[in-house]
mmJSON file of the N, C-alpha and C atoms, coordinates in Angstrom:
{"data_MODEL":{"atom_site":{
"group_PDB":["ATOM","ATOM","ATOM","ATOM","ATOM","ATOM","ATOM","ATOM","ATOM","ATOM","ATOM","ATOM","ATOM","ATOM","ATOM","ATOM","ATOM","ATOM","ATOM","ATOM","ATOM","ATOM","ATOM","ATOM","ATOM","ATOM","ATOM","ATOM","ATOM","ATOM","ATOM","ATOM","ATOM","ATOM","ATOM","ATOM","ATOM","ATOM","ATOM","ATOM","ATOM","ATOM","ATOM","ATOM","ATOM","ATOM","ATOM","ATOM","ATOM","ATOM","ATOM","ATOM","ATOM","ATOM","ATOM","ATOM","ATOM","ATOM","ATOM","ATOM","ATOM","ATOM","ATOM","ATOM","ATOM","ATOM","ATOM","ATOM","ATOM","ATOM","ATOM","ATOM","ATOM","ATOM","ATOM","ATOM","ATOM","ATOM","ATOM","ATOM","ATOM","ATOM","ATOM","ATOM","ATOM","ATOM","ATOM","ATOM","ATOM","ATOM","ATOM","ATOM","ATOM","ATOM","ATOM","ATOM","ATOM","ATOM","ATOM","ATOM","ATOM","ATOM","ATOM","ATOM","ATOM","ATOM","ATOM","ATOM","ATOM","ATOM","ATOM","ATOM","ATOM","ATOM","ATOM","ATOM","ATOM","ATOM","ATOM","ATOM","ATOM","ATOM","ATOM","ATOM","ATOM","ATOM","ATOM","ATOM","ATOM","ATOM","ATOM","ATOM","ATOM","ATOM","ATOM","ATOM","ATOM","ATOM","ATOM","ATOM","ATOM","ATOM","ATOM","ATOM","ATOM","ATOM","ATOM","ATOM","ATOM","ATOM","ATOM","ATOM","ATOM","ATOM","ATOM","ATOM","ATOM","ATOM","ATOM","ATOM","ATOM","ATOM","ATOM","ATOM","ATOM","ATOM","ATOM","ATOM","ATOM","ATOM","ATOM","ATOM","ATOM","ATOM","ATOM","ATOM","ATOM","ATOM","ATOM","ATOM","ATOM","ATOM","ATOM","ATOM","ATOM","ATOM","ATOM","ATOM","ATOM","ATOM","ATOM","ATOM","ATOM","ATOM","ATOM","ATOM","ATOM","ATOM","ATOM","ATOM","ATOM","ATOM","ATOM","ATOM","ATOM","ATOM","ATOM","ATOM","ATOM","ATOM","ATOM","ATOM","ATOM","ATOM","ATOM","ATOM","ATOM","ATOM","ATOM","ATOM","ATOM","ATOM","ATOM","ATOM","ATOM","ATOM","ATOM","ATOM","ATOM","ATOM","ATOM"],
"id":[1,2,3,4,5,6,7,8,9,10,11,12,13,14,15,16,17,18,19,20,21,22,23,24,25,26,27,28,29,30,31,32,33,34,35,36,37,38,39,40,41,42,43,44,45,46,47,48,49,50,51,52,53,54,55,56,57,58,59,60,61,62,63,64,65,66,67,68,69,70,71,72,73,74,75,76,77,78,79,80,81,82,83,84,85,86,87,88,89,90,91,92,93,94,95,96,97,98,99,100,101,102,103,104,105,106,107,108,109,110,111,112,113,114,115,116,117,118,119,120,121,122,123,124,125,126,127,128,129,130,131,132,133,134,135,136,137,138,139,140,141,142,143,144,145,146,147,148,149,150,151,152,153,154,155,156,157,158,159,160,161,162,163,164,165,166,167,168,169,170,171,172,173,174,175,176,177,178,179,180,181,182,183,184,185,186,187,188,189,190,191,192,193,194,195,196,197,198,199,200,201,202,203,204,205,206,207,208,209,210,211,212,213,214,215,216,217,218,219,220,221,222,223,224,225,226,227,228,229,230,231],
"type_symbol":["N","C","C","N","C","C","N","C","C","N","C","C","N","C","C","N","C","C","N","C","C","N","C","C","N","C","C","N","C","C","N","C","C","N","C","C","N","C","C","N","C","C","N","C","C","N","C","C","N","C","C","N","C","C","N","C","C","N","C","C","N","C","C","N","C","C","N","C","C","N","C","C","N","C","C","N","C","C","N","C","C","N","C","C","N","C","C","N","C","C","N","C","C","N","C","C","N","C","C","N","C","C","N","C","C","N","C","C","N","C","C","N","C","C","N","C","C","N","C","C","N","C","C","N","C","C","N","C","C","N","C","C","N","C","C","N","C","C","N","C","C","N","C","C","N","C","C","N","C","C","N","C","C","N","C","C","N","C","C","N","C","C","N","C","C","N","C","C","N","C","C","N","C","C","N","C","C","N","C","C","N","C","C","N","C","C","N","C","C","N","C","C","N","C","C","N","C","C","N","C","C","N","C","C","N","C","C","N","C","C","N","C","C","N","C","C","N","C","C","N","C","C","N","C","C","N","C","C","N","C","C"],
"label_atom_id":["N","CA","C","N","CA","C","N","CA","C","N","CA","C","N","CA","C","N","CA","C","N","CA","C","N","CA","C","N","CA","C","N","CA","C","N","CA","C","N","CA","C","N","CA","C","N","CA","C","N","CA","C","N","CA","C","N","CA","C","N","CA","C","N","CA","C","N","CA","C","N","CA","C","N","CA","C","N","CA","C","N","CA","C","N","CA","C","N","CA","C","N","CA","C","N","CA","C","N","CA","C","N","CA","C","N","CA","C","N","CA","C","N","CA","C","N","CA","C","N","CA","C","N","CA","C","N","CA","C","N","CA","C","N","CA","C","N","CA","C","N","CA","C","N","CA","C","N","CA","C","N","CA","C","N","CA","C","N","CA","C","N","CA","C","N","CA","C","N","CA","C","N","CA","C","N","CA","C","N","CA","C","N","CA","C","N","CA","C","N","CA","C","N","CA","C","N","CA","C","N","CA","C","N","CA","C","N","CA","C","N","CA","C","N","CA","C","N","CA","C","N","CA","C","N","CA","C","N","CA","C","N","CA","C","N","CA","C","N","CA","C","N","CA","C","N","CA","C","N","CA","C","N","CA","C","N","CA","C","N","CA","C","N","CA","C","N","CA","C"],
"label_alt_id":[null,null,null,null,null,null,null,null,null,null,null,null,null,null,null,null,null,null,null,null,null,null,null,null,null,null,null,null,null,null,null,null,null,null,null,null,null,null,null,null,null,null,null,null,null,null,null,null,null,null,null,null,null,null,null,null,null,null,null,null,null,null,null,null,null,null,null,null,null,null,null,null,null,null,null,null,null,null,null,null,null,null,null,null,null,null,null,null,null,null,null,null,null,null,null,null,null,null,null,null,null,null,null,null,null,null,null,null,null,null,null,null,null,null,null,null,null,null,null,null,null,null,null,null,null,null,null,null,null,null,null,null,null,null,null,null,null,null,null,null,null,null,null,null,null,null,null,null,null,null,null,null,null,null,null,null,null,null,null,null,null,null,null,null,null,null,null,null,null,null,null,null,null,null,null,null,null,null,null,null,null,null,null,null,null,null,null,null,null,null,null,null,null,null,null,null,null,null,null,null,null,null,null,null,null,null,null,null,null,null,null,null,null,null,null,null,null,null,null,null,null,null,null,null,null,null,null,null,null,null,null],
"label_comp_id":["MET","MET","MET","SER","SER","SER","ILE","ILE","ILE","ILE","ILE","ILE","PRO","PRO","PRO","MET","MET","MET","PHE","PHE","PHE","ILE","ILE","ILE","ILE","ILE","ILE","SER","SER","SER","GLU","GLU","GLU","TYR","TYR","TYR","THR","THR","THR","LEU","LEU","LEU","SER","SER","SER","ILE","ILE","ILE","TRP","TRP","TRP","ALA","ALA","ALA","GLU","GLU","GLU","LEU","LEU","LEU","ILE","ILE","ILE","ILE","ILE","ILE","VAL","VAL","VAL","PRO","PRO","PRO","VAL","VAL","VAL","LEU","LEU","LEU","ALA","ALA","ALA","VAL","VAL","VAL","ILE","ILE","ILE","SER","SER","SER","GLY","GLY","GLY","LEU","LEU","LEU","LEU","LEU","LEU","VAL","VAL","VAL","VAL","VAL","VAL","SER","SER","SER","GLU","GLU","GLU","LYS","LYS","LYS","ASP","ASP","ASP","LYS","LYS","LYS","LYS","LYS","LYS","TYR","TYR","TYR","HIS","HIS","HIS","GLN","GLN","GLN","PHE","PHE","PHE","LYS","LYS","LYS","LYS","LYS","LYS","LEU","LEU","LEU","LEU","LEU","LEU","ASN","ASN","ASN","ILE","ILE","ILE","ILE","ILE","ILE","LEU","LEU","LEU","ILE","ILE","ILE","VAL","VAL","VAL","ILE","ILE","ILE","GLY","GLY","GLY","PHE","PHE","PHE","ILE","ILE","ILE","TYR","TYR","TYR","ILE","ILE","ILE","PHE","PHE","PHE","VAL","VAL","VAL","GLY","GLY","GLY","ILE","ILE","ILE","LYS","LYS","LYS","GLY","GLY","GLY","PHE","PHE","PHE","ILE","ILE","ILE","THR","THR","THR","ASN","ASN","ASN","LEU","LEU","LEU","ASN","ASN","ASN","ASP","ASP","ASP","ALA","ALA","ALA","PRO","PRO","PRO","LYS","LYS","LYS"],
"label_asym_id":["A","A","A","A","A","A","A","A","A","A","A","A","A","A","A","A","A","A","A","A","A","A","A","A","A","A","A","A","A","A","A","A","A","A","A","A","A","A","A","A","A","A","A","A","A","A","A","A","A","A","A","A","A","A","A","A","A","A","A","A","A","A","A","A","A","A","A","A","A","A","A","A","A","A","A","A","A","A","A","A","A","A","A","A","A","A","A","A","A","A","A","A","A","A","A","A","A","A","A","A","A","A","A","A","A","A","A","A","A","A","A","A","A","A","A","A","A","A","A","A","A","A","A","A","A","A","A","A","A","A","A","A","A","A","A","A","A","A","A","A","A","A","A","A","A","A","A","A","A","A","A","A","A","A","A","A","A","A","A","A","A","A","A","A","A","A","A","A","A","A","A","A","A","A","A","A","A","A","A","A","A","A","A","A","A","A","A","A","A","A","A","A","A","A","A","A","A","A","A","A","A","A","A","A","A","A","A","A","A","A","A","A","A","A","A","A","A","A","A","A","A","A","A","A","A","A","A","A","A","A","A"],
"label_entity_id":["1","1","1","1","1","1","1","1","1","1","1","1","1","1","1","1","1","1","1","1","1","1","1","1","1","1","1","1","1","1","1","1","1","1","1","1","1","1","1","1","1","1","1","1","1","1","1","1","1","1","1","1","1","1","1","1","1","1","1","1","1","1","1","1","1","1","1","1","1","1","1","1","1","1","1","1","1","1","1","1","1","1","1","1","1","1","1","1","1","1","1","1","1","1","1","1","1","1","1","1","1","1","1","1","1","1","1","1","1","1","1","1","1","1","1","1","1","1","1","1","1","1","1","1","1","1","1","1","1","1","1","1","1","1","1","1","1","1","1","1","1","1","1","1","1","1","1","1","1","1","1","1","1","1","1","1","1","1","1","1","1","1","1","1","1","1","1","1","1","1","1","1","1","1","1","1","1","1","1","1","1","1","1","1","1","1","1","1","1","1","1","1","1","1","1","1","1","1","1","1","1","1","1","1","1","1","1","1","1","1","1","1","1","1","1","1","1","1","1","1","1","1","1","1","1","1","1","1","1","1","1"],
"label_seq_id":[1,1,1,2,2,2,3,3,3,4,4,4,5,5,5,6,6,6,7,7,7,8,8,8,9,9,9,10,10,10,11,11,11,12,12,12,13,13,13,14,14,14,15,15,15,16,16,16,17,17,17,18,18,18,19,19,19,20,20,20,21,21,21,22,22,22,23,23,23,24,24,24,25,25,25,26,26,26,27,27,27,28,28,28,29,29,29,30,30,30,31,31,31,32,32,32,33,33,33,34,34,34,35,35,35,36,36,36,37,37,37,38,38,38,39,39,39,40,40,40,41,41,41,42,42,42,43,43,43,44,44,44,45,45,45,46,46,46,47,47,47,48,48,48,49,49,49,50,50,50,51,51,51,52,52,52,53,53,53,54,54,54,55,55,55,56,56,56,57,57,57,58,58,58,59,59,59,60,60,60,61,61,61,62,62,62,63,63,63,64,64,64,65,65,65,66,66,66,67,67,67,68,68,68,69,69,69,70,70,70,71,71,71,72,72,72,73,73,73,74,74,74,75,75,75,76,76,76,77,77,77],
"pdbx_PDB_ins_code":[null,null,null,null,null,null,null,null,null,null,null,null,null,null,null,null,null,null,null,null,null,null,null,null,null,null,null,null,null,null,null,null,null,null,null,null,null,null,null,null,null,null,null,null,null,null,null,null,null,null,null,null,null,null,null,null,null,null,null,null,null,null,null,null,null,null,null,null,null,null,null,null,null,null,null,null,null,null,null,null,null,null,null,null,null,null,null,null,null,null,null,null,null,null,null,null,null,null,null,null,null,null,null,null,null,null,null,null,null,null,null,null,null,null,null,null,null,null,null,null,null,null,null,null,null,null,null,null,null,null,null,null,null,null,null,null,null,null,null,null,null,null,null,null,null,null,null,null,null,null,null,null,null,null,null,null,null,null,null,null,null,null,null,null,null,null,null,null,null,null,null,null,null,null,null,null,null,null,null,null,null,null,null,null,null,null,null,null,null,null,null,null,null,null,null,null,null,null,null,null,null,null,null,null,null,null,null,null,null,null,null,null,null,null,null,null,null,null,null,null,null,null,null,null,null,null,null,null,null,null,null],
"Cartn_x":[0.807,0.0,0.859,2.061,2.912,3.669,3.517,4.244,3.75,2.471,1.922,2.459,2.413,3.016,4.522,5.209,6.656,6.943,6.136,6.31,6.098,5.033,4.729,5.841,6.303,7.34,8.665,9.02,10.302,10.274,9.126,9.026,8.835,8.093,7.765,8.303,9.565,10.223,10.319,10.947,11.158,12.254,12.459,13.518,14.88,15.914,17.254,17.707,17.344,17.761,17.07,15.809,15.096,15.681,16.018,16.619,17.983,18.78,20.102,20.025,18.933,18.756,18.144,17.163,16.425,17.251,18.061,18.807,19.764,20.585,21.431,20.631,19.528,18.683,18.112,17.651,17.117,18.205,19.424,20.527,20.823,20.818,21.057,19.919,18.677,17.529,17.565,17.923,17.998,19.094,20.225,21.291,20.866,20.199,19.692,18.652,17.861,16.842,17.494,18.563,19.275,19.868,20.465,21.066,19.991,18.843,17.787,17.121,17.276,16.708,17.53,18.736,19.623,19.197,18.614,18.306,16.831,16.251,14.835,14.531,15.519,15.26,15.061,15.387,15.204,13.912,12.986,11.733,10.936,10.824,10.091,10.79,12.106,12.873,12.686,12.628,12.395,11.027,10.012,8.68,8.697,9.406,9.502,10.181,11.267,11.956,11.066,10.301,9.376,8.299,7.796,6.793,7.387,8.614,9.277,9.442,9.841,9.997,8.664,7.603,6.271,5.829,6.05,5.669,6.448,7.742,8.546,8.067,7.707,7.176,5.879,4.98,3.723,3.96,4.904,5.237,5.741,6.615,7.149,6.03,5.117,3.999,3.085,2.788,1.93,2.529,3.818,4.476,4.489,4.709,4.704,3.347,2.297,0.946,0.55,0.932,0.636,1.33,2.598,3.308,2.69,2.234,1.58,0.283,-0.512,-1.795,-1.591,-0.63,-0.414,0.153,0.838,1.413,0.618,-0.617,-1.446,-1.71,-1.697,-1.957,-0.752,0.37,1.504,1.323,0.351,0.108,-0.395,-0.003,-0.493,-1.987,-2.604,-4.057,-4.453],
"Cartn_y":[-1.187,0.0,1.263,1.171,2.355,2.578,1.711,1.845,3.043,3.361,4.477,5.814,6.125,7.4,7.458,6.32,6.313,6.604,6.078,6.361,7.838,8.407,9.818,10.706,10.439,11.273,11.122,9.925,9.74,10.244,10.222,10.632,12.139,12.757,14.176,14.909,15.304,15.94,17.451,18.097,19.541,19.852,21.127,21.524,21.243,21.267,20.945,21.937,23.203,24.22,24.017,23.657,23.375,22.139,21.138,19.928,20.229,21.083,21.423,22.207,22.882,23.621,22.719,21.922,21.137,19.989,19.327,18.164,18.536,19.582,19.939,20.415,21.125,21.575,20.362,19.365,18.155,17.393,17.405,16.736,17.432,18.752,19.499,19.279,19.328,19.111,17.705,16.72,15.347,15.212,15.86,15.841,16.511,17.643,18.321,17.478,16.761,15.892,14.775,14.206,13.149,13.708,14.89,15.497,15.871,16.347,16.773,15.595,14.388,13.215,12.776,13.293,12.872,13.419,14.615,15.263,15.657,15.533,15.824,17.316,18.184,19.625,20.141,19.345,19.746,19.191,18.806,18.181,19.124,20.4,21.365,21.578,21.616,21.784,20.579,19.39,18.166,18.203,18.702,18.838,19.791,20.921,21.887,21.277,20.545,19.906,18.88,18.127,17.157,17.851,18.975,19.729,20.245,20.739,21.234,20.094,18.924,17.778,17.342,17.403,17.048,18.026,19.306,20.328,20.13,19.894,19.666,18.405,17.369,16.147,16.39,17.166,17.483,18.32,19.24,20.036,19.124,18.195,17.249,16.428,15.912,15.112,15.967,17.187,18.08,18.386,18.702,19.003,17.766,16.595,15.363,15.067,15.197,14.945,15.994,17.246,18.31,18.039,17.615,17.27,16.074,15.111,13.939,14.319,15.175,15.567,16.427,17.343,18.199,17.425,16.322,15.513,14.244,14.232,13.048,12.754,13.773,13.556,12.915,12.725,12.023,10.508,10.041,8.596,8.052,6.835,6.248,6.023,6.178,6.026,4.744],
"Cartn_z":[0.0,0.0,0.0,0.546,0.595,-0.707,-1.669,-2.932,-3.739,-3.661,-4.435,-3.953,-2.637,-2.207,-2.463,-2.309,-2.571,-4.042,-4.949,-6.374,-6.654,-6.092,-6.347,-5.806,-4.598,-3.989,-4.729,-5.169,-5.846,-7.286,-7.905,-9.307,-9.459,-8.579,-8.697,-7.479,-7.545,-6.405,-6.616,-5.677,-5.762,-6.782,-7.039,-7.963,-7.332,-8.153,-7.656,-6.596,-6.754,-5.783,-4.45,-4.481,-3.235,-2.553,-3.337,-2.785,-2.166,-2.837,-2.312,-1.008,-0.779,0.472,1.546,1.174,2.16,2.74,1.93,2.425,3.564,3.431,4.579,5.794,5.554,6.663,7.398,6.66,7.3,8.051,7.528,8.229,9.553,9.564,10.801,11.791,11.303,12.184,12.776,11.975,12.482,13.533,13.31,14.309,15.598,15.487,16.685,17.411,16.658,17.259,18.072,17.55,18.278,19.567,19.488,20.676,21.695,21.217,22.141,22.851,22.336,22.995,24.203,24.326,25.417,26.778,26.809,28.079,28.137,29.303,29.499,29.361,29.613,29.569,28.149,27.163,25.757,25.162,26.002,25.538,24.623,24.987,24.16,22.819,22.833,21.602,20.685,21.291,20.515,19.849,20.574,19.986,18.798,18.952,17.869,16.639,16.843,15.719,15.035,15.806,15.213,14.387,14.868,14.114,12.808,12.87,11.648,10.645,11.117,10.212,9.615,10.403,9.898,8.823,9.053,8.061,6.77,6.866,5.658,4.941,5.694,5.08,4.335,4.938,4.256,3.005,3.056,1.867,0.763,1.127,0.144,-0.489,0.331,-0.186,-1.056,-0.62,-1.392,-2.765,-2.798,-4.074,-4.968,-4.374,-5.165,-5.771,-4.982,-5.495,-6.524,-6.28,-7.245,-8.586,-8.537,-9.768,-10.47,-9.7,-10.271,-10.973,-10.334,-10.919,-12.155,-12.121,-13.301,-14.477,-14.234,-15.299,-15.558,-15.146,-15.327,-16.795,-17.623,-19.051,-19.758,-19.077,-19.662,-19.652,-18.899,-18.794,-20.129,-20.458,-21.705,-21.663,-22.811,-22.886,-23.561],
"occupancy":[1.0,1.0,1.0,1.0,1.0,1.0,1.0,1.0,1.0,1.0,1.0,1.0,1.0,1.0,1.0,1.0,1.0,1.0,1.0,1.0,1.0,1.0,1.0,1.0,1.0,1.0,1.0,1.0,1.0,1.0,1.0,1.0,1.0,1.0,1.0,1.0,1.0,1.0,1.0,1.0,1.0,1.0,1.0,1.0,1.0,1.0,1.0,1.0,1.0,1.0,1.0,1.0,1.0,1.0,1.0,1.0,1.0,1.0,1.0,1.0,1.0,1.0,1.0,1.0,1.0,1.0,1.0,1.0,1.0,1.0,1.0,1.0,1.0,1.0,1.0,1.0,1.0,1.0,1.0,1.0,1.0,1.0,1.0,1.0,1.0,1.0,1.0,1.0,1.0,1.0,1.0,1.0,1.0,1.0,1.0,1.0,1.0,1.0,1.0,1.0,1.0,1.0,1.0,1.0,1.0,1.0,1.0,1.0,1.0,1.0,1.0,1.0,1.0,1.0,1.0,1.0,1.0,1.0,1.0,1.0,1.0,1.0,1.0,1.0,1.0,1.0,1.0,1.0,1.0,1.0,1.0,1.0,1.0,1.0,1.0,1.0,1.0,1.0,1.0,1.0,1.0,1.0,1.0,1.0,1.0,1.0,1.0,1.0,1.0,1.0,1.0,1.0,1.0,1.0,1.0,1.0,1.0,1.0,1.0,1.0,1.0,1.0,1.0,1.0,1.0,1.0,1.0,1.0,1.0,1.0,1.0,1.0,1.0,1.0,1.0,1.0,1.0,1.0,1.0,1.0,1.0,1.0,1.0,1.0,1.0,1.0,1.0,1.0,1.0,1.0,1.0,1.0,1.0,1.0,1.0,1.0,1.0,1.0,1.0,1.0,1.0,1.0,1.0,1.0,1.0,1.0,1.0,1.0,1.0,1.0,1.0,1.0,1.0,1.0,1.0,1.0,1.0,1.0,1.0,1.0,1.0,1.0,1.0,1.0,1.0,1.0,1.0,1.0,1.0,1.0,1.0],
"B_iso_or_equiv":[0.0,0.0,0.0,0.0,0.0,0.0,0.0,0.0,0.0,0.0,0.0,0.0,0.0,0.0,0.0,0.0,0.0,0.0,0.0,0.0,0.0,0.0,0.0,0.0,0.0,0.0,0.0,0.0,0.0,0.0,0.0,0.0,0.0,0.0,0.0,0.0,0.0,0.0,0.0,0.0,0.0,0.0,0.0,0.0,0.0,0.0,0.0,0.0,0.0,0.0,0.0,0.0,0.0,0.0,0.0,0.0,0.0,0.0,0.0,0.0,0.0,0.0,0.0,0.0,0.0,0.0,0.0,0.0,0.0,0.0,0.0,0.0,0.0,0.0,0.0,0.0,0.0,0.0,0.0,0.0,0.0,0.0,0.0,0.0,0.0,0.0,0.0,0.0,0.0,0.0,0.0,0.0,0.0,0.0,0.0,0.0,0.0,0.0,0.0,0.0,0.0,0.0,0.0,0.0,0.0,0.0,0.0,0.0,0.0,0.0,0.0,0.0,0.0,0.0,0.0,0.0,0.0,0.0,0.0,0.0,0.0,0.0,0.0,0.0,0.0,0.0,0.0,0.0,0.0,0.0,0.0,0.0,0.0,0.0,0.0,0.0,0.0,0.0,0.0,0.0,0.0,0.0,0.0,0.0,0.0,0.0,0.0,0.0,0.0,0.0,0.0,0.0,0.0,0.0,0.0,0.0,0.0,0.0,0.0,0.0,0.0,0.0,0.0,0.0,0.0,0.0,0.0,0.0,0.0,0.0,0.0,0.0,0.0,0.0,0.0,0.0,0.0,0.0,0.0,0.0,0.0,0.0,0.0,0.0,0.0,0.0,0.0,0.0,0.0,0.0,0.0,0.0,0.0,0.0,0.0,0.0,0.0,0.0,0.0,0.0,0.0,0.0,0.0,0.0,0.0,0.0,0.0,0.0,0.0,0.0,0.0,0.0,0.0,0.0,0.0,0.0,0.0,0.0,0.0,0.0,0.0,0.0,0.0,0.0,0.0,0.0,0.0,0.0,0.0,0.0,0.0],
"pdbx_formal_charge":[null,null,null,null,null,null,null,null,null,null,null,null,null,null,null,null,null,null,null,null,null,null,null,null,null,null,null,null,null,null,null,null,null,null,null,null,null,null,null,null,null,null,null,null,null,null,null,null,null,null,null,null,null,null,null,null,null,null,null,null,null,null,null,null,null,null,null,null,null,null,null,null,null,null,null,null,null,null,null,null,null,null,null,null,null,null,null,null,null,null,null,null,null,null,null,null,null,null,null,null,null,null,null,null,null,null,null,null,null,null,null,null,null,null,null,null,null,null,null,null,null,null,null,null,null,null,null,null,null,null,null,null,null,null,null,null,null,null,null,null,null,null,null,null,null,null,null,null,null,null,null,null,null,null,null,null,null,null,null,null,null,null,null,null,null,null,null,null,null,null,null,null,null,null,null,null,null,null,null,null,null,null,null,null,null,null,null,null,null,null,null,null,null,null,null,null,null,null,null,null,null,null,null,null,null,null,null,null,null,null,null,null,null,null,null,null,null,null,null,null,null,null,null,null,null,null,null,null,null,null,null],
"auth_seq_id":[1,1,1,2,2,2,3,3,3,4,4,4,5,5,5,6,6,6,7,7,7,8,8,8,9,9,9,10,10,10,11,11,11,12,12,12,13,13,13,14,14,14,15,15,15,16,16,16,17,17,17,18,18,18,19,19,19,20,20,20,21,21,21,22,22,22,23,23,23,24,24,24,25,25,25,26,26,26,27,27,27,28,28,28,29,29,29,30,30,30,31,31,31,32,32,32,33,33,33,34,34,34,35,35,35,36,36,36,37,37,37,38,38,38,39,39,39,40,40,40,41,41,41,42,42,42,43,43,43,44,44,44,45,45,45,46,46,46,47,47,47,48,48,48,49,49,49,50,50,50,51,51,51,52,52,52,53,53,53,54,54,54,55,55,55,56,56,56,57,57,57,58,58,58,59,59,59,60,60,60,61,61,61,62,62,62,63,63,63,64,64,64,65,65,65,66,66,66,67,67,67,68,68,68,69,69,69,70,70,70,71,71,71,72,72,72,73,73,73,74,74,74,75,75,75,76,76,76,77,77,77],
"auth_comp_id":["MET","MET","MET","SER","SER","SER","ILE","ILE","ILE","ILE","ILE","ILE","PRO","PRO","PRO","MET","MET","MET","PHE","PHE","PHE","ILE","ILE","ILE","ILE","ILE","ILE","SER","SER","SER","GLU","GLU","GLU","TYR","TYR","TYR","THR","THR","THR","LEU","LEU","LEU","SER","SER","SER","ILE","ILE","ILE","TRP","TRP","TRP","ALA","ALA","ALA","GLU","GLU","GLU","LEU","LEU","LEU","ILE","ILE","ILE","ILE","ILE","ILE","VAL","VAL","VAL","PRO","PRO","PRO","VAL","VAL","VAL","LEU","LEU","LEU","ALA","ALA","ALA","VAL","VAL","VAL","ILE","ILE","ILE","SER","SER","SER","GLY","GLY","GLY","LEU","LEU","LEU","LEU","LEU","LEU","VAL","VAL","VAL","VAL","VAL","VAL","SER","SER","SER","GLU","GLU","GLU","LYS","LYS","LYS","ASP","ASP","ASP","LYS","LYS","LYS","LYS","LYS","LYS","TYR","TYR","TYR","HIS","HIS","HIS","GLN","GLN","GLN","PHE","PHE","PHE","LYS","LYS","LYS","LYS","LYS","LYS","LEU","LEU","LEU","LEU","LEU","LEU","ASN","ASN","ASN","ILE","ILE","ILE","ILE","ILE","ILE","LEU","LEU","LEU","ILE","ILE","ILE","VAL","VAL","VAL","ILE","ILE","ILE","GLY","GLY","GLY","PHE","PHE","PHE","ILE","ILE","ILE","TYR","TYR","TYR","ILE","ILE","ILE","PHE","PHE","PHE","VAL","VAL","VAL","GLY","GLY","GLY","ILE","ILE","ILE","LYS","LYS","LYS","GLY","GLY","GLY","PHE","PHE","PHE","ILE","ILE","ILE","THR","THR","THR","ASN","ASN","ASN","LEU","LEU","LEU","ASN","ASN","ASN","ASP","ASP","ASP","ALA","ALA","ALA","PRO","PRO","PRO","LYS","LYS","LYS"],
"auth_asym_id":["A","A","A","A","A","A","A","A","A","A","A","A","A","A","A","A","A","A","A","A","A","A","A","A","A","A","A","A","A","A","A","A","A","A","A","A","A","A","A","A","A","A","A","A","A","A","A","A","A","A","A","A","A","A","A","A","A","A","A","A","A","A","A","A","A","A","A","A","A","A","A","A","A","A","A","A","A","A","A","A","A","A","A","A","A","A","A","A","A","A","A","A","A","A","A","A","A","A","A","A","A","A","A","A","A","A","A","A","A","A","A","A","A","A","A","A","A","A","A","A","A","A","A","A","A","A","A","A","A","A","A","A","A","A","A","A","A","A","A","A","A","A","A","A","A","A","A","A","A","A","A","A","A","A","A","A","A","A","A","A","A","A","A","A","A","A","A","A","A","A","A","A","A","A","A","A","A","A","A","A","A","A","A","A","A","A","A","A","A","A","A","A","A","A","A","A","A","A","A","A","A","A","A","A","A","A","A","A","A","A","A","A","A","A","A","A","A","A","A","A","A","A","A","A","A","A","A","A","A","A","A"],
"auth_atom_id":["N","CA","C","N","CA","C","N","CA","C","N","CA","C","N","CA","C","N","CA","C","N","CA","C","N","CA","C","N","CA","C","N","CA","C","N","CA","C","N","CA","C","N","CA","C","N","CA","C","N","CA","C","N","CA","C","N","CA","C","N","CA","C","N","CA","C","N","CA","C","N","CA","C","N","CA","C","N","CA","C","N","CA","C","N","CA","C","N","CA","C","N","CA","C","N","CA","C","N","CA","C","N","CA","C","N","CA","C","N","CA","C","N","CA","C","N","CA","C","N","CA","C","N","CA","C","N","CA","C","N","CA","C","N","CA","C","N","CA","C","N","CA","C","N","CA","C","N","CA","C","N","CA","C","N","CA","C","N","CA","C","N","CA","C","N","CA","C","N","CA","C","N","CA","C","N","CA","C","N","CA","C","N","CA","C","N","CA","C","N","CA","C","N","CA","C","N","CA","C","N","CA","C","N","CA","C","N","CA","C","N","CA","C","N","CA","C","N","CA","C","N","CA","C","N","CA","C","N","CA","C","N","CA","C","N","CA","C","N","CA","C","N","CA","C","N","CA","C","N","CA","C","N","CA","C","N","CA","C","N","CA","C","N","CA","C","N","CA","C"],
"pdbx_PDB_model_num":[1,1,1,1,1,1,1,1,1,1,1,1,1,1,1,1,1,1,1,1,1,1,1,1,1,1,1,1,1,1,1,1,1,1,1,1,1,1,1,1,1,1,1,1,1,1,1,1,1,1,1,1,1,1,1,1,1,1,1,1,1,1,1,1,1,1,1,1,1,1,1,1,1,1,1,1,1,1,1,1,1,1,1,1,1,1,1,1,1,1,1,1,1,1,1,1,1,1,1,1,1,1,1,1,1,1,1,1,1,1,1,1,1,1,1,1,1,1,1,1,1,1,1,1,1,1,1,1,1,1,1,1,1,1,1,1,1,1,1,1,1,1,1,1,1,1,1,1,1,1,1,1,1,1,1,1,1,1,1,1,1,1,1,1,1,1,1,1,1,1,1,1,1,1,1,1,1,1,1,1,1,1,1,1,1,1,1,1,1,1,1,1,1,1,1,1,1,1,1,1,1,1,1,1,1,1,1,1,1,1,1,1,1,1,1,1,1,1,1,1,1,1,1,1,1,1,1,1,1,1,1]
}}}
């Protein structure tokens, strides 16, 4: 069941410039998330990082579905 969203996301991605910006940002956020899991006092910061990752994920899915729908006429008939 997860093959359809994976196809859409892998086939219809963001532009190269957006990808070049987002990948390092996601790497930094993931590193901060790992560090924030070590101590209880960073619990609020961990929540914020998770929200940021969720928003970026939804943007990625939205752009993928939008690209899929706009290119639907490329499918063989």
